[in-house]
C-alpha positions as CSV (number, residue, x, y, z in Angstrom):
1,X,-5.0,55.0,81.9
2,X,-5.4,51.1,81.3
3,X,-8.2,49.2,83.1
4,X,-8.0,46.1,85.5
5,X,-10.8,43.8,86.5
6,X,-10.5,41.9,89.9
7,X,-9.4,38.7,88.3
8,X,-7.0,40.2,86.1
9,X,-5.6,42.2,89.2
10,X,-5.5,38.5,91.4
11,X,-3.3,37.0,88.2
12,X,-1.2,39.7,88.0
13,X,-0.7,39.6,91.9
14,X,0.4,36.0,91.8
15,X,2.7,36.7,88.7
16,X,4.3,39.2,90.7
17,X,3.7,42.1,88.4
18,X,2.2,44.3,90.7
19,X,4.3,47.0,91.8
20,X,1.9,49.1,94.1
21,X,-1.6,49.8,94.9
22,X,-3.3,53.1,95.9
23,X,-6.5,53.4,97.3
24,X,-7.5,57.0,96.6
25,X,-10.5,58.8,97.5
26,X,-11.9,60.7,94.4
27,X,-15.4,62.7,95.3
28,X,-17.3,60.9,97.9
29,X,-15.7,57.1,96.6
30,X,-12.5,55.3,96.5
31,X,-10.9,54.1,93.6
32,X,-8.1,51.8,93.4
33,X,-5.0,52.7,91.4
34,X,-2.5,50.0,90.0
35,X,1.2,50.3,89.0
36,X,2.3,47.2,87.5
37,X,6.1,46.4,87.3
38,X,6.3,47.3,83.7
39,X,5.6,50.6,85.1
40,X,1.8,51.0,83.4
41,X,-0.8,52.4,85.3
42,X,-4.4,50.8,85.1
43,X,-7.6,51.7,87.4
44,X,-10.0,48.5,89.0
45,X,-12.8,48.5,87.1
46,X,-16.2,46.4,87.4
47,X,-15.9,42.6,85.4
48,X,-17.9,43.4,82.3
49,X,-17.2,47.3,81.4
50,X,-14.1,49.5,81.7
51,X,-16.3,51.9,84.1
52,X,-14.1,52.0,87.1
53,X,-15.4,50.5,90.3
54,X,-15.9,53.1,92.8
55,X,-16.3,52.0,96.6
56,X,-18.4,53.7,99.0
57,X,-16.5,52.4,102.3
58,X,-12.8,51.8,101.7
59,X,-13.0,48.9,103.9
60,X,-14.5,47.2,101.2
61,X,-11.6,48.2,98.9
62,X,-9.2,46.9,101.4
63,X,-11.1,43.2,101.5
64,X,-11.3,43.3,98.0
65,X,-7.3,44.0,97.8
66,X,-6.7,41.3,100.3
67,X,-9.0,38.7,98.8
68,X,-6.7,39.1,95.3
69,X,-3.7,38.9,97.4
70,X,-2.7,42.3,98.0
71,X,-1.6,43.4,101.8
72,X,0.4,46.4,101.6
73,X,-0.2,49.5,99.4
74,X,-1.0,53.4,99.7
75,X,-4.1,55.3,100.6
76,X,-4.3,59.2,99.3
77,X,-7.6,60.6,101.0
78,X,-6.3,64.4,99.5
79,X,-9.6,64.5,97.0
80,X,-12.1,62.3,99.2
81,X,-14.9,64.7,100.3
82,X,-17.8,62.5,102.5
83,X,-20.3,65.1,101.6
84,X,-20.4,63.6,97.7
85,X,-20.7,60.4,98.8
86,X,-23.9,59.4,96.5
87,X,-26.2,56.8,97.2
88,X,-25.3,53.5,94.7
89,X,-27.6,51.1,94.6
90,X,-25.3,48.1,95.9
91,X,-26.8,46.5,98.6
92,X,-29.3,48.9,99.5
93,X,-31.1,48.1,95.9
94,X,-30.6,44.4,95.8
95,X,-32.2,44.3,99.2
96,X,-35.0,46.6,97.9
97,X,-35.4,44.5,94.6
98,X,-35.3,41.2,97.1
99,X,-38.2,42.8,99.4
100,X,-40.2,43.5,96.6
101,X,-39.7,39.8,95.4
102,X,-40.9,38.8,98.6
103,X,-43.7,41.0,98.8
104,X,-45.2,39.8,95.4
105,X,-44.2,36.3,96.4
106,X,-46.4,36.6,99.4
107,X,-49.3,38.0,97.2
108,X,-49.2,35.8,94.8
109,X,-49.3,33.0,97.7
110,X,-52.3,34.6,99.4
111,X,-54.3,34.9,95.9
112,X,-53.5,31.1,95.3
113,X,-55.4,30.3,98.3
114,X,-57.7,32.9,97.7
115,X,-58.7,31.4,94.4
116,X,-58.6,27.6,95.8
117,X,-60.9,28.3,98.4
118,X,-63.3,29.9,95.9
119,X,-62.9,26.9,93.9
120,X,-63.1,24.4,97.0
121,X,-66.3,26.5,98.2
122,X,-69.3,23.8,98.3
123,X,-72.2,26.5,97.7
124,X,-73.4,26.7,94.4
125,X,-72.3,28.8,92.2
126,X,-74.4,32.2,90.7
127,X,-74.5,33.1,87.5
128,X,-72.9,36.7,86.2
129,X,-76.7,37.5,85.4
130,X,-77.8,36.9,89.2
131,X,-74.9,38.3,90.6
132,X,-75.0,41.4,88.6
133,X,-79.0,42.0,89.3
134,X,-78.2,41.2,93.4
135,X,-75.4,44.0,92.8
136,X,-77.8,46.8,91.1
137,X,-80.3,45.9,94.4
138,X,-77.5,46.8,96.7
139,X,-76.6,49.9,94.6
140,X,-80.5,51.0,94.6
141,X,-81.0,50.7,97.9
142,X,-77.8,52.5,99.1
143,X,-78.9,55.2,96.5
144,X,-82.6,55.3,98.6
145,X,-81.1,55.8,101.8
């Protein structure tokens, strides 16, 4: 079976080369199977690979098909089993990545503010030896309790 990207499907549809499209359930996902006017069969694949494009939600697949100009087709849910639906990165993965990026940016902004506040502090600077002596005195006082 051949592969076809969304852009290839759009071009074939506009040229009148698509005979039929079937939204086929397989496990917990849906695949788009395409039959061209020449009789060749293809699966809708991801843009930069030959890996089938899997849809966890048939509505998403229907939206993609409608956007390329396909408004009629077939639906086959015989082999679809929603219990087999696997969690994919999809939007959830992107949302988590964005959440982590925002947290990192917020932390970086907070840290830059703390550093700038320390730089702007008008109190005199202490030497490393003075700070260490003060800490050792604090530790000794705590140990002596």
